[in-house]
Wavefront OBJ file of the C-alpha trace (Angstrom):
o trace
v -79.028 -35.787 42.316
v -76.046 -35.586 39.909
v -75.199 -32.475 38.530
v -73.994 -32.551 34.832
v -71.285 -30.060 33.649
v -72.436 -28.720 30.312
v -69.373 -27.899 28.134
v -70.577 -26.267 24.878
v -69.743 -28.192 21.704
v -67.782 -25.363 20.066
v -65.519 -25.171 23.224
v -64.799 -28.769 23.092
v -64.380 -28.593 19.330
v -61.778 -25.492 19.595
v -59.883 -27.468 22.443
v -59.480 -30.513 20.122
v -58.486 -28.625 16.979
v -55.978 -26.603 19.297
v -54.448 -29.804 20.598
v -54.387 -31.251 17.086
v -52.778 -28.182 15.558
v -50.123 -28.275 18.382
v -49.478 -32.131 17.624
v -48.931 -31.186 13.878
v -46.328 -28.433 14.864
v -44.736 -30.547 17.184
v -44.455 -33.681 14.594
v -43.424 -31.246 11.867
v -40.693 -29.541 14.033
v -39.360 -33.047 14.970
v -39.023 -33.966 11.279
v -37.322 -30.726 10.500
v -34.779 -31.256 13.661
v -34.153 -34.699 12.119
v -33.504 -33.476 8.510
v -31.313 -30.775 10.061
v -29.265 -33.453 12.114
v -28.716 -35.636 9.033
v -27.670 -32.710 6.862
v -25.174 -31.316 9.798
v -23.642 -34.828 10.017
v -23.285 -34.940 6.234
v -21.536 -31.499 6.367
v -19.419 -32.786 9.275
v -18.399 -35.898 7.151
v -17.558 -33.793 4.473
v -15.624 -31.562 6.254
v -13.764 -34.493 7.773
v -12.976 -35.714 4.473
v -11.621 -32.454 3.230
v -9.402 -32.034 6.112
v -7.966 -35.710 5.604
v -7.472 -34.763 1.971
v -5.663 -31.579 3.003
v -3.388 -33.372 5.512
v -2.418 -35.766 2.823
v -1.597 -32.852 0.650
v 0.428 -31.011 3.193
v 2.329 -34.386 3.959
v 3.097 -34.643 0.145
v 4.218 -30.926 0.028
v 6.440 -31.394 2.946
v 8.115 -34.356 1.750
v 8.776 -32.255 -1.613
v 10.345 -29.590 0.386
v 12.618 -32.110 2.359
v 13.521 -33.703 -0.902
v 14.546 -30.525 -2.634
v 16.273 -29.386 0.467
v 18.547 -32.568 0.649
v 19.562 -32.076 -3.058
v 22.505 -29.948 -3.652
v 22.269 -26.585 -5.035
v 23.860 -26.578 -8.572
v 26.646 -24.117 -8.944
v 27.851 -22.220 -11.749
v 31.065 -23.435 -13.579
v 33.916 -20.744 -13.796
v 35.836 -20.313 -16.795
v 39.460 -20.270 -16.104
v 40.445 -18.563 -19.361
v 41.119 -15.015 -19.179
v 39.648 -12.606 -21.485
v 41.389 -9.224 -22.141
v 38.700 -6.774 -23.214
v 40.684 -3.360 -22.455
v 43.828 -2.269 -20.587
v 41.772 0.495 -18.845
v 40.558 -2.044 -15.987
v 43.532 -4.200 -15.112
v 41.415 -5.727 -12.091
v 39.568 -9.033 -12.957
v 36.095 -10.272 -11.841
v 35.576 -12.283 -8.659
v 36.747 -15.697 -8.978
v 34.354 -17.433 -6.596
v 31.677 -19.614 -7.966
v 28.248 -18.166 -8.322
v 25.259 -20.108 -6.998
v 22.758 -20.727 -9.575
v 18.944 -20.099 -8.078
v 16.694 -22.514 -9.042
v 13.457 -21.309 -11.175
v 10.817 -21.907 -8.708
v 12.957 -20.112 -5.942
v 13.589 -17.140 -8.389
v 10.098 -16.803 -9.216
v 9.020 -16.796 -5.636
v 11.812 -14.213 -4.860
v 10.479 -11.935 -7.392
v 6.772 -12.272 -6.479
v 7.409 -11.863 -2.858
v 9.575 -8.543 -3.525
v 6.798 -7.093 -5.897
v 4.183 -8.161 -3.457
v 5.646 -6.387 -0.679
v 6.593 -3.238 -2.875
v 2.801 -3.317 -3.638
v 1.593 -3.554 -0.082
v 3.891 -0.720 0.921
v 2.505 1.525 -1.898
v -0.939 0.659 -0.849
v -0.265 1.426 2.737
v 1.532 4.706 2.037
v -1.461 5.783 -0.520
v -4.033 4.601 2.053
v -2.226 6.908 4.678
v -1.381 9.851 2.353
v -5.201 9.717 1.408
v -6.375 9.656 4.839
v -8.908 12.409 5.970
v -6.597 13.868 8.501
v -3.862 14.020 6.189
v -5.910 15.786 3.648
v -7.072 18.166 6.222
v -3.597 19.085 7.396
v -2.486 19.673 3.772
v -5.555 21.924 2.876
v -4.722 23.818 6.309
v -1.231 24.479 5.461
v -2.123 25.478 1.862
v -4.676 28.202 3.100
v -1.806 29.225 5.660
v 0.706 29.458 2.596
v -1.855 31.599 0.621
v -2.394 33.915 3.492
v 1.308 34.448 3.932
v 2.063 34.907 0.384
v -0.877 37.427 -0.006
v 0.661 39.268 3.042
v 4.081 39.315 1.586
v 2.873 40.412 -1.652
v 0.965 43.299 -0.102
v 4.112 44.320 1.670
v 6.157 44.185 -1.490
v 3.479 46.346 -3.463
v 3.577 49.034 -0.577
v 7.340 49.113 -0.784
v 7.380 49.552 -4.478
v 4.792 52.363 -4.553
v 6.988 54.027 -1.781
v 9.879 53.649 -3.815
v 8.016 54.776 -6.903
v 6.878 58.013 -5.215
v 10.141 58.611 -3.832
v 11.839 58.450 -7.149
v 8.955 60.710 -8.676
v 8.807 63.327 -5.938
v 12.350 64.698 -6.621
v 11.294 64.946 -10.315
v 8.122 66.809 -9.519
v 9.848 69.029 -7.103
v 12.558 70.094 -9.996
v 9.689 70.487 -12.519
v 7.802 72.696 -10.214
v 11.088 74.874 -9.580
v 11.949 75.076 -13.066
v 8.383 76.422 -13.806
v 8.678 78.986 -11.128
l 1 2 3 4 5 6 7 8 9 10 11 12 13 14 15 16 17 18 19 20 21 22 23 24 25 26 27 28 29 30 31 32 33 34 35 36 37 38 39 40 41 42 43 44 45 46 47 48 49 50 51 52 53 54 55 56 57 58 59 60 61 62 63 64 65 66 67 68 69 70 71 72 73 74 75 76 77 78 79 80 81 82 83 84 85 86 87 88 89 90 91 92 93 94 95 96 97 98 99 100 101 102 103 104 105 106 107 108 109 110 111 112 113 114 115 116 117 118 119 120 121 122 123 124 125 126 127 128 129 130 131 132 133 134 135 136 137 138 139 140 141 142 143 144 145 146 147 148 149 150 151 152 153 154 155 156 157 158 159 160 161 162 163 164 165 166 167 168 169 170 171 172 173 174 175 176 177 178 179
């Protein structure tokens, strides 16, 4: 006698649906991974092209810097004629030629100096407006106010004593004259 294992139909259908859903999820995941790989390959290729373009630009800039460094710096022409403006200053100015700064270098120097000053100002403001500094200023102000109040109270007491001392002989003189 053979025994047959009876599997309910709904259980078999559920298992088949589960396996089918799992296969669909796996196929979709594989497709998405392939698309992501293709996209990342495209991004890597674009990044490599950008890096090559930047290397070429750096090479061009380096050649420009080397070419400009090789050129001599123009020197101002010194006028040999003497001009007498006044007799008060018999000394004449320096006779050495002054170097002419090229316009791009001058602009670079001016911009660097202003950027440095701005950065220093910003750092100073940031430090001055820090909570610890403001707290310390507030504390010192309160202490100074207390000190000035005490000094004022002492000055008022002294003034009252002096006034009382001045008025006291007058009161005594009046009382003596009335008696």
